[in-house]
N, C-alpha and C positions, 0 to 999 in steps of 0.2 A: 247786737250785744244788749243784754238787759242791764239796766242800771240798778234796778231793785228786784229782789226776788218776790215771788208771789206771797210768801209768808210775811215779808216785811210790809207789803202793801196792805194785806189783810189786817195786820196788827195796827197799822196807822188808821185805817177806816174804822176798826173796832174802837179805838181810842176816841175818835171823833164822835161816834154814836154814843159812847158812854158819857162823854161830856155834854152832848145835846140832851140826852135823857136826864142827866142831873139838872140841867137848866130848866127843862120842862117841869120836873117835879119840884124844883125850887120855886117856880112861878106859882104852883099850886099852894105852897106853904107861905110864901112871902108876898103874895099879891095884895094890893091895897084894900081890896074888898069893897064893902059897901060905903066906906067913909068918904069916897071921892064923888058921891052924888050920882052914881050910875044905878040903873035899875037892876032888880034881882035877876031878870031874864038875861040881860047882857052879862052879868057877873057869872051866872051858872053856865052860860054858853062858853065863856072864856075858860072856866074851870074844866068843863068836860072836854073841850077840844084839846087843852093842854094835857089832860089825863090820857086821852087817846094817843096823842103823839108820844107821850112818855112811855106808855106801855109798848107801843110799836117800836120805839127806839131801843127799849130794853130787850125785846124779843130779837130784834136784828143783831144787837150786840152779843147776845147769848149764842145765836146761831153762828156768827162770825168767829166768836171765841172757840167754839167747838171745832170749826173748820180749821182754825189756826193750829189747834192741838193735833189734828189729824195729819197735818202736812209734815 
């Protein structure tokens, strides 16, 4: 017996990815930046890695949303 339907599980996973994505984009906008004494290289590496994760999470959440709608 299944406790949860496949659609419910996909909706929950989609919500998790949307929240993670908003967090990664929030880090891009709210990061402390250069004021904390870190070098430009470390700062840019942090920004670009968070941008990659944010875009990946956004794509995954869009794909999962489309899959939920098709069920």
